[in-house]
All heavy atoms as atom14 arrays in JSON, in Angstrom:
{
  "sequence": "MQIDPVCGMEVKENSQYKSMYKGKIYYFCSPQCKKAFDKDPQEYLTKGPKGMPDA",
  "atom14_mask": [
    [1, 1, 1, 1, 1, 1, 1, 1, 0, 0, 0, 0, 0, 0],
    [1, 1, 1, 1, 1, 1, 1, 1, 1, 0, 0, 0, 0, 0],
    [1, 1, 1, 1, 1, 1, 1, 1, 0, 0, 0, 0, 0, 0],
    [1, 1, 1, 1, 1, 1, 1, 1, 0, 0, 0, 0, 0, 0],
    [1, 1, 1, 1, 1, 1, 1, 0, 0, 0, 0, 0, 0, 0],
    [1, 1, 1, 1, 1, 1, 1, 0, 0, 0, 0, 0, 0, 0],
    [1, 1, 1, 1, 1, 1, 0, 0, 0, 0, 0, 0, 0, 0],
    [1, 1, 1, 1, 0, 0, 0, 0, 0, 0, 0, 0, 0, 0],
    [1, 1, 1, 1, 1, 1, 1, 1, 0, 0, 0, 0, 0, 0],
    [1, 1, 1, 1, 1, 1, 1, 1, 1, 0, 0, 0, 0, 0],
    [1, 1, 1, 1, 1, 1, 1, 0, 0, 0, 0, 0, 0, 0],
    [1, 1, 1, 1, 1, 1, 1, 1, 1, 0, 0, 0, 0, 0],
    [1, 1, 1, 1, 1, 1, 1, 1, 1, 0, 0, 0, 0, 0],
    [1, 1, 1, 1, 1, 1, 1, 1, 0, 0, 0, 0, 0, 0],
    [1, 1, 1, 1, 1, 1, 0, 0, 0, 0, 0, 0, 0, 0],
    [1, 1, 1, 1, 1, 1, 1, 1, 1, 0, 0, 0, 0, 0],
    [1, 1, 1, 1, 1, 1, 1, 1, 1, 1, 1, 1, 0, 0],
    [1, 1, 1, 1, 1, 1, 1, 1, 1, 0, 0, 0, 0, 0],
    [1, 1, 1, 1, 1, 1, 0, 0, 0, 0, 0, 0, 0, 0],
    [1, 1, 1, 1, 1, 1, 1, 1, 0, 0, 0, 0, 0, 0],
    [1, 1, 1, 1, 1, 1, 1, 1, 1, 1, 1, 1, 0, 0],
    [1, 1, 1, 1, 1, 1, 1, 1, 1, 0, 0, 0, 0, 0],
    [1, 1, 1, 1, 0, 0, 0, 0, 0, 0, 0, 0, 0, 0],
    [1, 1, 1, 1, 1, 1, 1, 1, 1, 0, 0, 0, 0, 0],
    [1, 1, 1, 1, 1, 1, 1, 1, 0, 0, 0, 0, 0, 0],
    [1, 1, 1, 1, 1, 1, 1, 1, 1, 1, 1, 1, 0, 0],
    [1, 1, 1, 1, 1, 1, 1, 1, 1, 1, 1, 1, 0, 0],
    [1, 1, 1, 1, 1, 1, 1, 1, 1, 1, 1, 0, 0, 0],
    [1, 1, 1, 1, 1, 1, 0, 0, 0, 0, 0, 0, 0, 0],
    [1, 1, 1, 1, 1, 1, 0, 0, 0, 0, 0, 0, 0, 0],
    [1, 1, 1, 1, 1, 1, 1, 0, 0, 0, 0, 0, 0, 0],
    [1, 1, 1, 1, 1, 1, 1, 1, 1, 0, 0, 0, 0, 0],
    [1, 1, 1, 1, 1, 1, 0, 0, 0, 0, 0, 0, 0, 0],
    [1, 1, 1, 1, 1, 1, 1, 1, 1, 0, 0, 0, 0, 0],
    [1, 1, 1, 1, 1, 1, 1, 1, 1, 0, 0, 0, 0, 0],
    [1, 1, 1, 1, 1, 0, 0, 0, 0, 0, 0, 0, 0, 0],
    [1, 1, 1, 1, 1, 1, 1, 1, 1, 1, 1, 0, 0, 0],
    [1, 1, 1, 1, 1, 1, 1, 1, 0, 0, 0, 0, 0, 0],
    [1, 1, 1, 1, 1, 1, 1, 1, 1, 0, 0, 0, 0, 0],
    [1, 1, 1, 1, 1, 1, 1, 1, 0, 0, 0, 0, 0, 0],
    [1, 1, 1, 1, 1, 1, 1, 0, 0, 0, 0, 0, 0, 0],
    [1, 1, 1, 1, 1, 1, 1, 1, 1, 0, 0, 0, 0, 0],
    [1, 1, 1, 1, 1, 1, 1, 1, 1, 0, 0, 0, 0, 0],
    [1, 1, 1, 1, 1, 1, 1, 1, 1, 1, 1, 1, 0, 0],
    [1, 1, 1, 1, 1, 1, 1, 1, 0, 0, 0, 0, 0, 0],
    [1, 1, 1, 1, 1, 1, 1, 0, 0, 0, 0, 0, 0, 0],
    [1, 1, 1, 1, 1, 1, 1, 1, 1, 0, 0, 0, 0, 0],
    [1, 1, 1, 1, 0, 0, 0, 0, 0, 0, 0, 0, 0, 0],
    [1, 1, 1, 1, 1, 1, 1, 0, 0, 0, 0, 0, 0, 0],
    [1, 1, 1, 1, 1, 1, 1, 1, 1, 0, 0, 0, 0, 0],
    [1, 1, 1, 1, 0, 0, 0, 0, 0, 0, 0, 0, 0, 0],
    [1, 1, 1, 1, 1, 1, 1, 1, 0, 0, 0, 0, 0, 0],
    [1, 1, 1, 1, 1, 1, 1, 0, 0, 0, 0, 0, 0, 0],
    [1, 1, 1, 1, 1, 1, 1, 1, 0, 0, 0, 0, 0, 0],
    [1, 1, 1, 1, 1, 0, 0, 0, 0, 0, 0, 0, 0, 0]
  ],
  "atom14_positions": [
    [[-246.99, -6.21, 88.86], [-245.75, -6.38, 89.56], [-244.6, -5.71, 88.77], [-244.56, -5.79, 87.57], [-245.42, -7.83, 89.79], [-246.31, -8.52, 90.8], [-245.99, -7.91, 92.46], [-246.09, -9.43, 93.35], [0.0, 0.0, 0.0], [0.0, 0.0, 0.0], [0.0, 0.0, 0.0], [0.0, 0.0, 0.0], [0.0, 0.0, 0.0], [0.0, 0.0, 0.0]],
    [[-243.72, -5.15, 89.54], [-242.48, -4.56, 88.97], [-241.3, -5.37, 89.41], [-241.39, -6.13, 90.36], [-242.33, -3.14, 89.49], [-243.5, -2.21, 89.1], [-243.48, -1.92, 87.61], [-242.41, -1.76, 87.0], [-244.67, -1.88, 87.02], [0.0, 0.0, 0.0], [0.0, 0.0, 0.0], [0.0, 0.0, 0.0], [0.0, 0.0, 0.0], [0.0, 0.0, 0.0]],
    [[-240.18, -5.24, 88.74], [-238.98, -5.94, 89.11], [-237.99, -4.92, 89.72], [-237.67, -3.9, 89.1], [-238.31, -6.62, 87.9], [-239.23, -7.66, 87.28], [-237.0, -7.26, 88.29], [-239.63, -8.8, 88.16], [0.0, 0.0, 0.0], [0.0, 0.0, 0.0], [0.0, 0.0, 0.0], [0.0, 0.0, 0.0], [0.0, 0.0, 0.0], [0.0, 0.0, 0.0]],
    [[-237.5, -5.23, 90.91], [-236.49, -4.41, 91.53], [-235.24, -4.55, 90.69], [-234.67, -5.6, 90.53], [-236.25, -4.98, 92.96], [-235.28, -4.11, 93.77], [-234.28, -3.65, 93.17], [-235.45, -3.99, 94.98], [0.0, 0.0, 0.0], [0.0, 0.0, 0.0], [0.0, 0.0, 0.0], [0.0, 0.0, 0.0], [0.0, 0.0, 0.0], [0.0, 0.0, 0.0]],
    [[-234.74, -3.39, 90.11], [-233.58, -3.47, 89.2], [-232.27, -3.8, 89.88], [-231.3, -4.13, 89.27], [-233.55, -2.05, 88.62], [-234.21, -1.17, 89.56], [-235.26, -2.04, 90.29], [0.0, 0.0, 0.0], [0.0, 0.0, 0.0], [0.0, 0.0, 0.0], [0.0, 0.0, 0.0], [0.0, 0.0, 0.0], [0.0, 0.0, 0.0], [0.0, 0.0, 0.0]],
    [[-232.27, -3.77, 91.23], [-231.04, -4.02, 92.01], [-230.88, -5.5, 92.35], [-229.87, -6.12, 92.1], [-230.95, -3.18, 93.25], [-229.77, -3.51, 94.1], [-230.91, -1.68, 92.9], [0.0, 0.0, 0.0], [0.0, 0.0, 0.0], [0.0, 0.0, 0.0], [0.0, 0.0, 0.0], [0.0, 0.0, 0.0], [0.0, 0.0, 0.0], [0.0, 0.0, 0.0]],
    [[-231.95, -6.1, 92.93], [-231.86, -7.5, 93.39], [-232.66, -8.48, 92.47], [-232.49, -9.68, 92.6], [-232.32, -7.63, 94.79], [-234.08, -7.32, 95.06], [0.0, 0.0, 0.0], [0.0, 0.0, 0.0], [0.0, 0.0, 0.0], [0.0, 0.0, 0.0], [0.0, 0.0, 0.0], [0.0, 0.0, 0.0], [0.0, 0.0, 0.0], [0.0, 0.0, 0.0]],
    [[-233.58, -7.94, 91.68], [-234.35, -8.8, 90.75], [-235.67, -9.36, 91.37], [-236.32, -10.09, 90.68], [0.0, 0.0, 0.0], [0.0, 0.0, 0.0], [0.0, 0.0, 0.0], [0.0, 0.0, 0.0], [0.0, 0.0, 0.0], [0.0, 0.0, 0.0], [0.0, 0.0, 0.0], [0.0, 0.0, 0.0], [0.0, 0.0, 0.0], [0.0, 0.0, 0.0]],
    [[-235.98, -8.98, 92.6], [-237.22, -9.46, 93.19], [-238.42, -8.76, 92.59], [-238.31, -7.63, 92.11], [-237.19, -9.16, 94.72], [-236.33, -10.07, 95.53], [-236.37, -9.64, 97.3], [-238.11, -9.84, 97.67], [0.0, 0.0, 0.0], [0.0, 0.0, 0.0], [0.0, 0.0, 0.0], [0.0, 0.0, 0.0], [0.0, 0.0, 0.0], [0.0, 0.0, 0.0]],
    [[-239.55, -9.44, 92.63], [-240.82, -8.84, 92.23], [-241.27, -7.84, 93.35], [-241.16, -8.19, 94.54], [-241.9, -9.86, 91.98], [-241.69, -10.67, 90.75], [-242.84, -11.57, 90.43], [-243.75, -11.78, 91.3], [-242.87, -12.11, 89.33], [0.0, 0.0, 0.0], [0.0, 0.0, 0.0], [0.0, 0.0, 0.0], [0.0, 0.0, 0.0], [0.0, 0.0, 0.0]],
    [[-241.75, -6.65, 92.92], [-242.19, -5.61, 93.88], [-243.52, -5.05, 93.44], [-243.71, -4.8, 92.23], [-241.14, -4.48, 93.92], [-241.53, -3.42, 94.92], [-239.76, -5.01, 94.23], [0.0, 0.0, 0.0], [0.0, 0.0, 0.0], [0.0, 0.0, 0.0], [0.0, 0.0, 0.0], [0.0, 0.0, 0.0], [0.0, 0.0, 0.0], [0.0, 0.0, 0.0]],
    [[-244.39, -4.88, 94.39], [-245.71, -4.25, 94.09], [-245.5, -2.79, 93.88], [-244.59, -2.14, 94.45], [-246.69, -4.51, 95.2], [-247.07, -5.96, 95.35], [-248.11, -6.13, 96.47], [-248.49, -7.61, 96.54], [-249.44, -7.85, 97.64], [0.0, 0.0, 0.0], [0.0, 0.0, 0.0], [0.0, 0.0, 0.0], [0.0, 0.0, 0.0], [0.0, 0.0, 0.0]],
    [[-246.38, -2.22, 93.03], [-246.29, -0.79, 92.73], [-246.61, 0.12, 93.88], [-246.37, 1.37, 93.84], [-247.13, -0.44, 91.52], [-246.6, -1.02, 90.21], [-247.36, -0.63, 89.01], [-248.32, 0.14, 89.13], [-247.0, -1.16, 87.91], [0.0, 0.0, 0.0], [0.0, 0.0, 0.0], [0.0, 0.0, 0.0], [0.0, 0.0, 0.0], [0.0, 0.0, 0.0]],
    [[-247.16, -0.41, 94.94], [-247.44, 0.39, 96.13], [-246.23, 0.36, 97.13], [-246.37, 0.84, 98.25], [-248.7, -0.05, 96.84], [-248.66, -1.47, 97.35], [-247.64, -2.11, 97.25], [-249.74, -1.89, 97.99], [0.0, 0.0, 0.0], [0.0, 0.0, 0.0], [0.0, 0.0, 0.0], [0.0, 0.0, 0.0], [0.0, 0.0, 0.0], [0.0, 0.0, 0.0]],
    [[-245.08, -0.14, 96.67], [-243.89, -0.13, 97.51], [-243.55, 1.3, 97.96], [-243.7, 2.22, 97.18], [-242.68, -0.73, 96.75], [-241.5, -0.51, 97.49], [0.0, 0.0, 0.0], [0.0, 0.0, 0.0], [0.0, 0.0, 0.0], [0.0, 0.0, 0.0], [0.0, 0.0, 0.0], [0.0, 0.0, 0.0], [0.0, 0.0, 0.0], [0.0, 0.0, 0.0]],
    [[-243.12, 1.43, 99.2], [-242.76, 2.74, 99.68], [-241.37, 3.19, 99.17], [-240.97, 4.29, 99.33], [-242.79, 2.8, 101.21], [-241.84, 1.86, 101.88], [-241.9, 1.95, 103.41], [-241.92, 3.02, 103.95], [-241.97, 0.79, 104.03], [0.0, 0.0, 0.0], [0.0, 0.0, 0.0], [0.0, 0.0, 0.0], [0.0, 0.0, 0.0], [0.0, 0.0, 0.0]],
    [[-240.7, 2.22, 98.56], [-239.31, 2.56, 98.04], [-239.4, 2.67, 96.58], [-239.55, 1.66, 95.79], [-238.36, 1.46, 98.47], [-238.41, 1.13, 99.94], [-238.87, -0.1, 100.4], [-238.0, 2.09, 100.88], [-238.98, -0.35, 101.74], [-238.09, 1.84, 102.21], [-238.57, 0.62, 102.65], [-238.65, 0.36, 103.98], [0.0, 0.0, 0.0], [0.0, 0.0, 0.0]],
    [[-239.24, 3.85, 96.07], [-239.25, 4.1, 94.61], [-238.42, 5.34, 94.27], [-238.19, 6.2, 95.1], [-240.67, 4.24, 94.05], [-241.55, 5.14, 94.8], [-242.98, 5.06, 94.28], [-244.0, 5.24, 95.38], [-245.34, 4.98, 95.01], [0.0, 0.0, 0.0], [0.0, 0.0, 0.0], [0.0, 0.0, 0.0], [0.0, 0.0, 0.0], [0.0, 0.0, 0.0]],
    [[-237.94, 5.33, 93.04], [-237.11, 6.45, 92.56], [-237.52, 6.77, 91.1], [-237.86, 5.87, 90.36], [-235.63, 6.08, 92.59], [-235.17, 5.91, 93.86], [0.0, 0.0, 0.0], [0.0, 0.0, 0.0], [0.0, 0.0, 0.0], [0.0, 0.0, 0.0], [0.0, 0.0, 0.0], [0.0, 0.0, 0.0], [0.0, 0.0, 0.0], [0.0, 0.0, 0.0]],
    [[-237.44, 8.03, 90.8], [-237.67, 8.48, 89.41], [-236.31, 8.66, 88.75], [-235.45, 9.32, 89.33], [-238.45, 9.81, 89.4], [-238.59, 10.42, 88.06], [-239.92, 9.67, 87.08], [-241.33, 10.43, 87.83], [0.0, 0.0, 0.0], [0.0, 0.0, 0.0], [0.0, 0.0, 0.0], [0.0, 0.0, 0.0], [0.0, 0.0, 0.0], [0.0, 0.0, 0.0]],
    [[-236.12, 8.07, 87.61], [-234.83, 8.24, 86.88], [-235.18, 8.33, 85.41], [-235.8, 7.44, 84.82], [-233.93, 7.05, 87.13], [-232.59, 7.18, 86.46], [-231.66, 8.12, 86.85], [-232.27, 6.35, 85.35], [-230.44, 8.24, 86.21], [-231.05, 6.47, 84.72], [-230.11, 7.42, 85.15], [-228.92, 7.56, 84.52], [0.0, 0.0, 0.0], [0.0, 0.0, 0.0]],
    [[-234.77, 9.42, 84.8], [-234.98, 9.71, 83.36], [-236.46, 9.51, 82.95], [-236.77, 8.89, 81.97], [-234.04, 8.86, 82.49], [-232.61, 9.25, 82.65], [-231.77, 8.54, 81.63], [-230.32, 9.11, 81.67], [-229.44, 8.47, 80.66], [0.0, 0.0, 0.0], [0.0, 0.0, 0.0], [0.0, 0.0, 0.0], [0.0, 0.0, 0.0], [0.0, 0.0, 0.0]],
    [[-237.36, 10.0, 83.82], [-238.78, 10.0, 83.51], [-239.49, 8.72, 83.83], [-240.71, 8.54, 83.52], [0.0, 0.0, 0.0], [0.0, 0.0, 0.0], [0.0, 0.0, 0.0], [0.0, 0.0, 0.0], [0.0, 0.0, 0.0], [0.0, 0.0, 0.0], [0.0, 0.0, 0.0], [0.0, 0.0, 0.0], [0.0, 0.0, 0.0], [0.0, 0.0, 0.0]],
    [[-238.8, 7.7, 84.37], [-239.46, 6.41, 84.7], [-239.31, 6.16, 86.16], [-238.31, 6.49, 86.78], [-238.78, 5.28, 83.9], [-239.4, 3.97, 84.11], [-238.77, 2.85, 83.25], [-239.42, 1.51, 83.6], [-238.83, 0.42, 82.79], [0.0, 0.0, 0.0], [0.0, 0.0, 0.0], [0.0, 0.0, 0.0], [0.0, 0.0, 0.0], [0.0, 0.0, 0.0]],
    [[-240.38, 5.56, 86.74], [-240.36, 5.2, 88.18], [-239.87, 3.78, 88.32], [-240.35, 2.85, 87.61], [-241.75, 5.34, 88.78], [-242.23, 6.79, 88.68], [-241.75, 4.87, 90.26], [-243.69, 6.97, 89.1], [0.0, 0.0, 0.0], [0.0, 0.0, 0.0], [0.0, 0.0, 0.0], [0.0, 0.0, 0.0], [0.0, 0.0, 0.0], [0.0, 0.0, 0.0]],
    [[-238.9, 3.58, 89.25], [-238.38, 2.26, 89.59], [-238.77, 1.92, 90.98], [-238.73, 2.76, 91.84], [-236.85, 2.24, 89.41], [-236.44, 2.41, 87.96], [-236.2, 3.69, 87.46], [-236.36, 1.32, 87.08], [-235.84, 3.86, 86.12], [-236.03, 1.51, 85.75], [-235.76, 2.77, 85.29], [-235.4, 2.96, 83.97], [0.0, 0.0, 0.0], [0.0, 0.0, 0.0]],
    [[-239.14, 0.67, 91.2], [-239.64, 0.21, 92.53], [-238.63, -0.72, 93.15], [-238.01, -1.53, 92.42], [-240.98, -0.49, 92.33], [-242.03, 0.42, 91.76], [-242.16, 0.53, 90.36], [-242.84, 1.16, 92.55], [-243.13, 1.38, 89.81], [-243.82, 2.0, 92.01], [-243.98, 2.09, 90.63], [-244.89, 2.92, 90.08], [0.0, 0.0, 0.0], [0.0, 0.0, 0.0]],
    [[-238.52, -0.65, 94.49], [-237.51, -1.44, 95.18], [-238.17, -2.19, 96.35], [-239.16, -1.72, 96.92], [-236.4, -0.53, 95.7], [-235.82, 0.29, 94.61], [-236.29, 1.56, 94.37], [-234.88, -0.22, 93.74], [-235.83, 2.36, 93.33], [-234.39, 0.53, 92.68], [-234.84, 1.84, 92.52], [0.0, 0.0, 0.0], [0.0, 0.0, 0.0], [0.0, 0.0, 0.0]],
    [[-237.53, -3.27, 96.75], [-238.09, -4.09, 97.85], [-237.6, -3.6, 99.21], [-238.19, -3.96, 100.22], [-237.68, -5.55, 97.66], [-235.9, -5.82, 97.87], [0.0, 0.0, 0.0], [0.0, 0.0, 0.0], [0.0, 0.0, 0.0], [0.0, 0.0, 0.0], [0.0, 0.0, 0.0], [0.0, 0.0, 0.0], [0.0, 0.0, 0.0], [0.0, 0.0, 0.0]],
    [[-236.53, -2.78, 99.19], [-235.97, -2.37, 100.5], [-235.22, -1.04, 100.35], [-234.89, -0.6, 99.22], [-234.92, -3.42, 100.95], [-233.83, -3.4, 100.08], [0.0, 0.0, 0.0], [0.0, 0.0, 0.0], [0.0, 0.0, 0.0], [0.0, 0.0, 0.0], [0.0, 0.0, 0.0], [0.0, 0.0, 0.0], [0.0, 0.0, 0.0], [0.0, 0.0, 0.0]],
    [[-234.97, -0.37, 101.49], [-234.23, 0.88, 101.38], [-232.8, 0.66, 100.91], [-232.23, 1.54, 100.26], [-234.23, 1.43, 102.84], [-234.64, 0.28, 103.71], [-235.44, -0.64, 102.89], [0.0, 0.0, 0.0], [0.0, 0.0, 0.0], [0.0, 0.0, 0.0], [0.0, 0.0, 0.0], [0.0, 0.0, 0.0], [0.0, 0.0, 0.0], [0.0, 0.0, 0.0]],
    [[-232.24, -0.52, 101.18], [-230.86, -0.83, 100.68], [-230.82, -0.82, 99.16], [-229.89, -0.33, 98.54], [-230.39, -2.16, 101.29], [-230.13, -2.14, 102.7], [-231.38, -2.48, 103.53], [-232.44, -2.71, 102.99], [-231.26, -2.47, 104.82], [0.0, 0.0, 0.0], [0.0, 0.0, 0.0], [0.0, 0.0, 0.0], [0.0, 0.0, 0.0], [0.0, 0.0, 0.0]],
    [[-231.86, -1.47, 98.54], [-231.91, -1.51, 97.1], [-232.08, -0.11, 96.51], [-231.43, 0.23, 95.49], [-232.97, -2.46, 96.59], [-232.58, -4.2, 96.78], [0.0, 0.0, 0.0], [0.0, 0.0, 0.0], [0.0, 0.0, 0.0], [0.0, 0.0, 0.0], [0.0, 0.0, 0.0], [0.0, 0.0, 0.0], [0.0, 0.0, 0.0], [0.0, 0.0, 0.0]],
    [[-232.97, 0.67, 97.08], [-233.19, 2.02, 96.6], [-231.93, 2.85, 96.71], [-231.56, 3.58, 95.76], [-234.3, 2.71, 97.41], [-234.58, 4.14, 96.96], [-235.66, 4.76, 97.78], [-235.99, 6.21, 97.44], [-235.09, 6.95, 96.63], [0.0, 0.0, 0.0], [0.0, 0.0, 0.0], [0.0, 0.0, 0.0], [0.0, 0.0, 0.0], [0.0, 0.0, 0.0]],
    [[-231.23, 2.71, 97.84], [-229.98, 3.49, 98.01], [-228.91, 3.09, 97.0], [-228.23, 3.97, 96.42], [-229.48, 3.25, 99.45], [-228.25, 4.03, 99.79], [-227.84, 3.81, 101.24], [-226.55, 4.54, 101.57], [-226.12, 4.28, 102.93], [0.0, 0.0, 0.0], [0.0, 0.0, 0.0], [0.0, 0.0, 0.0], [0.0, 0.0, 0.0], [0.0, 0.0, 0.0]],
    [[-228.8, 1.8, 96.76], [-227.78, 1.32, 95.76], [-228.12, 1.86, 94.37], [-227.26, 2.3, 93.64], [-227.74, -0.18, 95.77], [0.0, 0.0, 0.0], [0.0, 0.0, 0.0], [0.0, 0.0, 0.0], [0.0, 0.0, 0.0], [0.0, 0.0, 0.0], [0.0, 0.0, 0.0], [0.0, 0.0, 0.0], [0.0, 0.0, 0.0], [0.0, 0.0, 0.0]],
    [[-229.43, 1.81, 94.0], [-229.83, 2.34, 92.69], [-229.61, 3.8, 92.53], [-229.08, 4.27, 91.58], [-231.34, 1.99, 92.45], [-231.82, 2.45, 91.14], [-231.68, 1.62, 89.99], [-232.49, 3.64, 91.0], [-232.16, 2.03, 88.78], [-233.01, 4.1, 89.76], [-232.83, 3.25, 88.66], [0.0, 0.0, 0.0], [0.0, 0.0, 0.0], [0.0, 0.0, 0.0]],
    [[-229.98, 4.54, 93.59], [-229.84, 6.02, 93.56], [-228.35, 6.41, 93.4], [-228.04, 7.45, 92.84], [-230.42, 6.65, 94.79], [-231.94, 6.59, 94.79], [-232.56, 6.32, 93.74], [-232.54, 6.81, 95.89], [0.0, 0.0, 0.0], [0.0, 0.0, 0.0], [0.0, 0.0, 0.0], [0.0, 0.0, 0.0], [0.0, 0.0, 0.0], [0.0, 0.0, 0.0]],
    [[-227.48, 5.6, 93.95], [-226.07, 5.9, 93.88], [-225.49, 5.72, 92.49], [-224.66, 6.52, 92.04], [-225.31, 4.96, 94.85], [-223.86, 5.23, 94.98], [-223.18, 4.35, 95.99], [-221.7, 4.52, 96.08], [-221.1, 3.63, 97.01], [0.0, 0.0, 0.0], [0.0, 0.0, 0.0], [0.0, 0.0, 0.0], [0.0, 0.0, 0.0], [0.0, 0.0, 0.0]],
    [[-225.98, 4.72, 91.7], [-225.45, 4.48, 90.35], [-226.53, 3.76, 89.52], [-226.39, 2.58, 89.28], [-224.21, 3.64, 90.46], [-223.5, 3.52, 89.13], [-223.97, 4.13, 88.09], [-222.45, 2.85, 89.06], [0.0, 0.0, 0.0], [0.0, 0.0, 0.0], [0.0, 0.0, 0.0], [0.0, 0.0, 0.0], [0.0, 0.0, 0.0], [0.0, 0.0, 0.0]],
    [[-227.55, 4.49, 89.09], [-228.67, 3.84, 88.36], [-228.21, 3.09, 87.07], [-228.68, 2.03, 86.72], [-229.61, 4.96, 88.01], [-229.13, 6.13, 88.7], [-227.77, 5.88, 89.28], [0.0, 0.0, 0.0], [0.0, 0.0, 0.0], [0.0, 0.0, 0.0], [0.0, 0.0, 0.0], [0.0, 0.0, 0.0], [0.0, 0.0, 0.0], [0.0, 0.0, 0.0]],
    [[-227.24, 3.72, 86.35], [-226.84, 3.12, 85.08], [-226.2, 1.77, 85.26], [-226.3, 0.9, 84.41], [-225.86, 4.05, 84.38], [-226.5, 5.2, 83.67], [-227.48, 4.72, 82.6], [-227.2, 3.83, 81.79], [-228.69, 5.29, 82.59], [0.0, 0.0, 0.0], [0.0, 0.0, 0.0], [0.0, 0.0, 0.0], [0.0, 0.0, 0.0], [0.0, 0.0, 0.0]],
    [[-225.56, 1.52, 86.41], [-224.93, 0.24, 86.68], [-225.97, -0.88, 86.63], [-225.74, -1.93, 86.07], [-224.25, 0.3, 88.08], [-223.73, -1.03, 88.55], [-222.47, -1.44, 87.88], [-221.87, -0.61, 87.15], [-222.07, -2.63, 88.01], [0.0, 0.0, 0.0], [0.0, 0.0, 0.0], [0.0, 0.0, 0.0], [0.0, 0.0, 0.0], [0.0, 0.0, 0.0]],
    [[-227.14, -0.63, 87.23], [-228.17, -1.67, 87.27], [-229.04, -1.7, 86.0], [-229.5, -2.8, 85.6], [-229.07, -1.44, 88.49], [-228.26, -1.53, 89.78], [-227.82, -0.4, 90.43], [-227.9, -2.78, 90.27], [-227.03, -0.51, 91.56], [-227.13, -2.89, 91.38], [-226.71, -1.76, 92.05], [-225.91, -1.87, 93.16], [0.0, 0.0, 0.0], [0.0, 0.0, 0.0]],
    [[-229.2, -0.58, 85.38], [-230.0, -0.56, 84.15], [-229.3, -1.16, 82.96], [-229.9, -1.69, 82.07], [-230.46, 0.89, 83.85], [-231.39, 1.52, 84.88], [-231.76, 2.94, 84.52], [-232.64, 0.65, 85.09], [0.0, 0.0, 0.0], [0.0, 0.0, 0.0], [0.0, 0.0, 0.0], [0.0, 0.0, 0.0], [0.0, 0.0, 0.0], [0.0, 0.0, 0.0]],
    [[-227.97, -1.04, 82.94], [-227.25, -1.6, 81.83], [-226.76, -3.03, 82.06], [-226.67, -3.84, 81.12], [-225.99, -0.73, 81.46], [-225.17, -0.62, 82.63], [-226.43, 0.63, 81.06], [0.0, 0.0, 0.0], [0.0, 0.0, 0.0], [0.0, 0.0, 0.0], [0.0, 0.0, 0.0], [0.0, 0.0, 0.0], [0.0, 0.0, 0.0], [0.0, 0.0, 0.0]],
    [[-226.48, -3.39, 83.31], [-225.93, -4.74, 83.6], [-226.93, -5.67, 84.24], [-226.65, -6.87, 84.4], [-224.68, -4.57, 84.5], [-223.56, -3.81, 83.79], [-222.35, -3.71, 84.7], [-221.27, -2.91, 83.95], [-220.11, -2.62, 84.82], [0.0, 0.0, 0.0], [0.0, 0.0, 0.0], [0.0, 0.0, 0.0], [0.0, 0.0, 0.0], [0.0, 0.0, 0.0]],
    [[-228.07, -5.15, 84.71], [-229.1, -5.98, 85.3], [-228.9, -6.18, 86.79], [-227.91, -5.71, 87.37], [0.0, 0.0, 0.0], [0.0, 0.0, 0.0], [0.0, 0.0, 0.0], [0.0, 0.0, 0.0], [0.0, 0.0, 0.0], [0.0, 0.0, 0.0], [0.0, 0.0, 0.0], [0.0, 0.0, 0.0], [0.0, 0.0, 0.0], [0.0, 0.0, 0.0]],
    [[-229.88, -6.9, 87.42], [-229.84, -7.1, 88.88], [-228.58, -7.86, 89.3], [-228.1, -8.73, 88.58], [-231.08, -7.92, 89.16], [-231.96, -7.7, 87.99], [-231.08, -7.44, 86.82], [0.0, 0.0, 0.0], [0.0, 0.0, 0.0], [0.0, 0.0, 0.0], [0.0, 0.0, 0.0], [0.0, 0.0, 0.0], [0.0, 0.0, 0.0], [0.0, 0.0, 0.0]],
    [[-228.09, -7.5, 90.49], [-226.87, -8.13, 91.02], [-227.09, -8.83, 92.37], [-226.16, -9.25, 93.0], [-225.83, -7.08, 91.23], [-225.42, -6.34, 89.95], [-224.39, -5.31, 90.22], [-224.0, -4.58, 89.0], [-223.28, -5.38, 88.06], [0.0, 0.0, 0.0], [0.0, 0.0, 0.0], [0.0, 0.0, 0.0], [0.0, 0.0, 0.0], [0.0, 0.0, 0.0]],
    [[-228.36, -8.88, 92.81], [-228.64, -9.46, 94.12], [-228.74, -8.43, 95.2], [-228.47, -7.25, 94.92], [0.0, 0.0, 0.0], [0.0, 0.0, 0.0], [0.0, 0.0, 0.0], [0.0, 0.0, 0.0], [0.0, 0.0, 0.0], [0.0, 0.0, 0.0], [0.0, 0.0, 0.0], [0.0, 0.0, 0.0], [0.0, 0.0, 0.0], [0.0, 0.0, 0.0]],
    [[-229.16, -8.8, 96.35], [-229.34, -7.89, 97.47], [-228.03, -7.22, 97.87], [-227.08, -7.9, 98.11], [-229.96, -8.63, 98.63], [-230.39, -7.76, 99.77], [-231.74, -6.61, 99.37], [-233.15, -7.73, 99.46], [0.0, 0.0, 0.0], [0.0, 0.0, 0.0], [0.0, 0.0, 0.0], [0.0, 0.0, 0.0], [0.0, 0.0, 0.0], [0.0, 0.0, 0.0]],
    [[-228.02, -5.86, 97.89], [-226.81, -5.2, 98.32], [-226.55, -5.34, 99.8], [-227.47, -5.61, 100.58], [-227.09, -3.71, 97.99], [-228.57, -3.61, 97.99], [-229.09, -4.96, 97.58], [0.0, 0.0, 0.0], [0.0, 0.0, 0.0], [0.0, 0.0, 0.0], [0.0, 0.0, 0.0], [0.0, 0.0, 0.0], [0.0, 0.0, 0.0], [0.0, 0.0, 0.0]],
    [[-225.31, -5.17, 100.24], [-224.99, -5.23, 101.66], [-225.62, -4.03, 102.37], [-225.73, -2.95, 101.78], [-223.46, -5.16, 101.86], [-222.77, -6.38, 101.33], [-223.44, -7.46, 101.27], [-221.61, -6.29, 100.9], [0.0, 0.0, 0.0], [0.0, 0.0, 0.0], [0.0, 0.0, 0.0], [0.0, 0.0, 0.0], [0.0, 0.0, 0.0], [0.0, 0.0, 0.0]],
    [[-226.08, -4.23, 103.58], [-226.77, -3.18, 104.33], [-225.76, -2.1, 104.77], [-224.66, -2.09, 104.74], [-227.49, -3.72, 105.54], [0.0, 0.0, 0.0], [0.0, 0.0, 0.0], [0.0, 0.0, 0.0], [0.0, 0.0, 0.0], [0.0, 0.0, 0.0], [0.0, 0.0, 0.0], [0.0, 0.0, 0.0], [0.0, 0.0, 0.0], [0.0, 0.0, 0.0]]
  ]
}
């Protein structure tokens, strides 16, 4: 299991929502979390999960 860096939920590695950032793959529970991460990855990687983003 992986942790969605945006909302903090556990996510399986077969999730259809994933992004590559600085050579590492991050997994997301939803398209909203992926979109939020892609917009500002450093925000979530340095400050941690913030909960589900608004749709």
